[in-house]
N, C-alpha and C positions, 0 to 999 in steps of 0.2 A: 282437453286434458294434455295433448301434446305441446300446446302452446305454452301452458304453465309450467311443465317440466323443461321446456327450453328456455323459458325465462328464468326458473330457478338456476338452471346450469350456467347462464349467462351472469347472473348475479353473484354466484359463488365465489368466483375470483376477486370480486370487488369487495366483497365481505371479508375475505382474509386478508386483503390488502389494508383494509381498514383497521382490522384488529391487530395486526402485526406490525404494522407500519405506521399509519397516520395517527391511531389512537395513542401509542406510546409517545410520539412527537407531540401531540396535544398536551400530554400530561406534563412532559418536561417544559412545554412552554408556559403552563400555568405555573409550574414550581419556579421557574426562572423568575417570575415577577412576584414572588411570595417570599416570606422571612422565615429563617430558621427557628425552630422552636427552642425553648430553653434547655431541654434535654435531647436535642436532635428532633427530627420530624420537620414538619412543615406548618407554619402559620400562614393562612390565606389572607394576607394584607398585602395589597398591592404597594410595590416599591420598585424603583429603578437602581437601587443601590448595588445589586449583584452585578448588572452590566457595567456599572462605573467602576466598580472594584476590579473588574477583569483588565482594565486598562492601567492599573497599577504597574509601575516600572518592573516589579517582581515577575509578575504573570506575563507581562509584555515581552520580557526577555524569554520567556518559555515559549511563546508563540512563535517568535522569530527563529528560535533555535529548533524548534519541531518543524517548521516550514524549510529550515536549511537541511536538516537531516533527510527530510522526505524528497527534497529536491536531488540532493546529492545521490540518494538511494535510487531515485528513479532513473537519473542519468545513467549511473554505473549498470543498473539492471538493463537499460537499454542498449547500451555499448556492448554488453555481454550477451543479452538474450538475441538481438537481431541477428548475428552470425550464426549463433546456435539454431535459430529457427530456419535460417536459410539453408544451413548444411542438412537440417533433418527433411526439409521440404523438397531438396533436390536428390535425396538419397532413393534407392530402391525401396519398393513397398514393403519388402520383408524388414529391411534394416530400419526403415521409418517407423513401422510399428514398434520394433523394439525400443528405439530411441524415445518415442513418444511416452512409452510405458516407464521408461527411466525418469523422464521429467515429471511424470505424476506420483511416481513411486514414493517420494518423500510424504505425500498426504496420507499414507497409510499408517504413518507414524504419528502419535500424538505431538502437537507443536511444541509443548512445554519440555517434553524428552529431547527433541531436536535441538532446541536452544540450549538446555542444560548440557548437551554433548560438547558444545563449544567451550564450556568451561574446562572440560577435561583436555581439549584440544589446545586452548590458548592459555591455560594457567601456567604459573611459574614452574610448576612440576609436571607440566603437560606434555603431550606429544612434540608439538612444534619446538618448544624450549629443550626438550631432552635431545631431539635430533641435531639442532644447532650447536648444543654444547657437545654432543658426541663427535660431531664434524669438526669441532675447533673453530667454527665460524664466529662465536661468541664465548666470552670467558665468564658471563654471569646471565642468569636469566633475564629475558625482556619483559617489560611490563605491557603485555598485549590484552589484557583484560581491564575492565572498569574504566574505559575511557571513550572518547569519541569514536575511536576506530572500531573497536569491538561492537559498538552499537550500531554503527553503518554496516559493518560486516553481517551482523545478525539480521538487519533489515532487509539487505539484498539477498541473503540466503532464503529468507522466509518467503519473499513475494517474487523471486526469480520465475518460478512457473507460470505465473500470472501474465507475464511479459511475453513469454515464448509461445504459450499456446495460441493467443489471438493473432500473433504474426504468421504463425503456421498456416492458420485457417485463411488469413489473407493472401499469403503466397500460393496457397492451393487453388485459391479462385481466380488467380491472375492468368491472363491469356498469355501462354509461353511463346506464341507466334510473334508477339510483338517484340521479344527479345531477339528473335531470329531475324526479324526484319530491321531491328536497330543495327545489328552486327553486318548485315549485308549492306546498309547504307553507309558503313565505314566507322560507326561509332565505337569506341574503346569500350572496356568493361566499366570503368569508373562512370563514364558518361551515360552508359546504358542504364546503370543502376540508380544515378541521380536523376534522370529525366524519364525514366519508365518504371522501374521496379519499386523505388521509393514512394513516388505519387500513387502508384496503384495499390500499394500495401499501406497507405497512410491511415486508412480506417482501422487497421490492425493495431498500427502503432498508437493511435490516439486511445483505443480501448485498452491496451496493455498499460499506457500511462496512467490513465483513469483508475485501472484496478491496482496499480502499484502505488500510486501517490496517495490514494485516500487511506487505504490501510497503514501505511508507513506513517502518515501524518498523525492518526490517532493511536498509535502503538504505544502500549504501556508495559507488556510483558518483557520484550527485548531489552529496553533501557533499565528494566527493574533487576533482570538477572545479569546482563553483561556490562552495564554502565555504571558508573558511579554517581555521586550526588551532582556532579558538575555535568552530567550528560542527561538530567532528567528531561522528559518532554512533557507537553501538555497534558498527554494522555495520563502519565503518572498522578499530576495533580488533580485531574478530574476524578481518577480512581480513589484518590485519598479523601477527597471532598465527600464522596459518598460512602466509603467504607470505614475510614478512620475518623475524621473529623465530624461525619454525619451532619454536613452541611449541603442537604440536597438541593436547595435553591441556588446556591452559588455554583455547584457543580453543573446544574441544568442550564445556568446563564453561560458558562464558559462552552458547554457542549453547543448550545444553539448558536453562539457566537462562531465557533470553530466550523460549524456546519454551514452557516451563512457565508463565511470567507471562503471555503472549499467550494460551495455551489457557485459563486460568483467567478473564481478563478478558473475552475474546470468549463463552464458555460463559455467564457471568454476565449478560452484555449481551443476548445471544439469549434467554436465559430472561425477563429482565426485560421485554423487548420483547413477547414472547409473551403474558405475563401482562396487559400494559396493554393491548395491542391485540387 
């Protein structure tokens, strides 16, 4: 009886993994090789046309733009997140708890509301333009919304905590005596950081990059609200294929293709980081 119960407990995680992860992927994989019905829906006829159409120059530009936005957002997030994580990790226990609480505090508010708040902040009659006009720095409102700048800003804002938290965890696990030994041996702060701190926290950096890059690449809410038509990403196209155009096979094909490219890129990056550090 105990053996059966133990077997059920071990089997349960695999069951939920199959239901919520593997099964949806299999459904999308089948859809991607099918055809769109006359009034939407799916016709289960094997075809490669969906994948061939994904390489159309129009959609190829969206892939390139999405990767570029995700790369820039990840780089900016890393440059901002690492110093913040380092400061939090080296703070006293009480201050550290408060700062970590502030990092995760935005998660208590709906993501859509937080993104819409940037419309109020960056709009032509928003807080930033009103302040700059009041100080006399500018004579007319700036176009801070519905462009690449606002999209990247929204992406960085939305995923910054995902970069900070893994790096904090890596910094907390680091043996601090190694830093003292490096200083005693005559290394300056920059050399100590490059030779000891960065390699020992590389696992957290890689984790943060993965957590930031993947959501940024497939994002559709931020460019839909803060970006214009010239700032659309591949996530917007995939969303439109499922909701507006009702071409589920083509949307599934682009989703599978995007997933494949991301998996290859992330796997290569993780292997490269492990070999280097």
